C-alpha positions in Angstrom: 0.0 0.0 0.0 2.9 2.4 0.8 4.4 1.8 -2.6 1.1 2.6 -4.3 0.8 5.8 -2.4 4.4 6.6 -3.3 3.8 6.0 -6.9 0.6 8.1 -6.9 2.5 10.9 -5.2 5.3 10.6 -7.8 2.8 10.8 -10.6 1.2 13.9 -9.0 4.7 15.5 -8.7 5.4 14.8 -12.4 2.0 16.0 -13.4 2.5 19.3 -11.6 5.9 19.8 -13.1 4.5 19.1 -16.6 1.7 21.6 -15.9 4.3 24.2 -15.0 6.2 23.5 -18.1 3.1 23.8 -20.2 2.6 27.3 -18.7 6.1 28.1 -19.9 5.3 27.1 -23.4 1.9 28.8 -23.4 2.7 32.0 -21.6 6.5 32.3 -22.0 7.1 32.3 -18.2 7.6 29.6 -15.6 5.0 30.0 -12.9 5.5 27.8 -9.9 2.3 26.2 -8.5 2.3 26.4 -4.7 1.4 23.3 -2.6 -1.3 25.4 -0.9 -2.9 26.3 -4.2 -3.4 22.7 -5.0 -4.7 21.9 -1.5 -7.1 24.8 -1.8 -8.4 23.7 -5.3 -8.9 20.2 -4.1 -10.7 20.9 -0.8 -10.9 24.6 0.3 -13.0 23.7 3.4 -10.4 21.2 4.6 -7.7 23.8 4.5 -9.7 26.2 6.6 -10.6 23.4 9.0 -7.0 22.3 9.3 -6.0 25.9 10.2 -8.7 26.2 12.8 -7.9 22.8 14.4 -4.1 23.4 14.4 -4.4 26.9 15.9 -7.1 26.0 18.5 -6.1 22.5 19.6 -2.5 21.8 18.6 -0.4 24.9 18.8 -1.2 28.4 17.5 2.5 29.0 16.6 2.6 25.8 14.4 0.3 27.2 11.6 1.9 30.5 10.9 5.6 29.9 10.6 5.6 26.1 9.9 2.6 24.9 8.0 2.0 28.1 6.1 5.6 28.0 4.8 5.0 24.5 3.4 1.8 25.7 1.7 3.8 28.5 0.0 6.5 26.1 -1.4 6.3 24.8 -4.9 4.1 21.6 -5.1 6.3 19.3 -7.1 9.3 19.1 -4.7 7.0 18.5 -1.7 5.0 15.8 -3.6 8.2 14.3 -5.0 9.8 14.2 -1.5 6.8 12.5 0.0 6.9 10.0 -2.9 10.5 9.2 -2.2 9.7 8.7 1.5 6.8 6.4 0.8 8.7 4.4 -1.8 11.6 4.0 0.5 9.4 3.1 3.4 7.4 0.6 1.3 10.4 -1.1 -0.2 10.6 -4.8 0.7 13.4 -5.8 3.0 16.2 -8.0 1.7 16.6 -11.4 3.1 20.1 -12.5 4.1 
C-alpha cells in the first residue's frame, strides 16, 4: 500500500511539473504552483478546518511559521519528496 501511495505521489509531482512546463510554453514564463494552491483547489473547506484545528487544539504557533511555509512552497518538490519517503518506506526488506 505504501508503494502505491508513493507511486501516486510521484505521478502527481510529475503532473504538476509538466503543468508548470506547459505554462512556460503557453505564456512564456515559468509559474510555480504552490502546494497550498493545489490543496485549496482540491478541498478549500479542509484547508480552513486544518488551520482552525491546528491553531485551536494543537499549537497556535505551528500554523503561521511552519505549515504556512510548506503551503507556499512549490508543489512538485513536496510531492516528490513525499513520494521518495513512501517508496523507500514501502520497499521490501532484503533477506540475508
